[in-house]
C-alpha angles and dihedrals in degrees: 000000000000124000096261092049092050093049091046091055091048090051091051090049089051089049091052093050090048090052091051091054092046096249099138095166092060090043091055091049092052091048090053089051091049089050092054091049091050089051090054088051089053093245099136094170093055092044090051092049092051092050091047091056090045090052092050091053092047090049091051090051091052094249094139100167093049092046091052091046093051093047091047091050089050089056091051092051095045092076113167094345100115096196092049090047091051094050092047094048092048092050091047088053092052092048092050093047090051089051092049093245095134099162093058091040091057090053091049091051093048088056089048090051092052091050091046091055093047095052093041100240114190120268095256091055093048089048089055091053091047090051092051091046088052090051091053092046091050090049092054092047098253093132099164090055091046094051090048089051094052091048091050091050092050091049091054088060092045088055091061092042095250099139094164093057090048089052090053090052091051088052092049088050091051093051091052090049091052091049089051092052093251093131098159089054091048092051091050092052093046089052097050110131093233093052092046093047096048091046086068089059103037116051094196092054089045091052093052092045092052090046091053091050091047091053092049091050093045090053089052091053092247091133099163092055091042091054090051093053094041089053090052090048090054092050094049090046090056089049090051093041088233107155098185092050090046091051093049091049094047093049092050092044090054090050090051093053090047091052092058093044098256096132096161090057089046091053092044092053091056094043089053090048091053091053095043095047090045088059091049103038108013132267098275094053092046091050092050090053102041106028093071089055092051090046090052088054091051092052094048098043099036125241096278096052092042092053090046091054090048092049092049090049090050091049091052092051092050091049091050092050091048090051091053092050091054093054 
């Protein structure tokens, strides 16, 4: 083993230890060091891989400029290695999306897509690239291209007979359409027969579909219908044991109750979410998710009305508990 190879292995071991203790910054630095040593050895593929991992860690830490620089350097080192070029381009795309640089991200993902086709990546991998390219196109306002990308990604999954994965892509597509203000397009996607049918079989998909519909209805001021769908979304999320979906449904359900003046129900929804998420994820995580929503209610309603809603909720709970004891 030559000197560079030995030091590279030590750098990777240091990166692994840093990851285990949660020190992502040091881990990224060690990966950058390992990448440079791999470059000295002439191992471009390994150097690219190390920089790709460093970029992902930097991106997760919110170090956008460093993540973009690491991914860009990975692309430079990849040379003619198509797999390394693919990995570097895809990571660069992710770093650029995270930084809000959607135009450049779209370019990076187009390069990744070309490499994916050349090396014959499986359909699911090409679908992933198409989805991320669509996300970048939507971010830069090229909606027609984005919608085409999502459709192409879904078709890749249909090709390999994965109808559920295709339905998830349609739902992702619908959410981006809603965010872009293309509500008619979002409604059409949510109502696709395949999405509706598979929602009956997959509770997580059903939860997200109901949540999308609830958001569309809420934004149209159809609060009663929005509450109904948000409630269904919450039920199906519980069935699927999907905490993020449950949280999103509970937050929107509370907003719906607040919109029609039912503050006690709005408070109760969040209190129930705190307890339920606490059972699923632990008290600290539940508090970090729900406490800010309750604090927002207190600020909007004023202390007196917030306390009144809390007291009425507590009275309801006591009455319900007493009724159970009598049975």
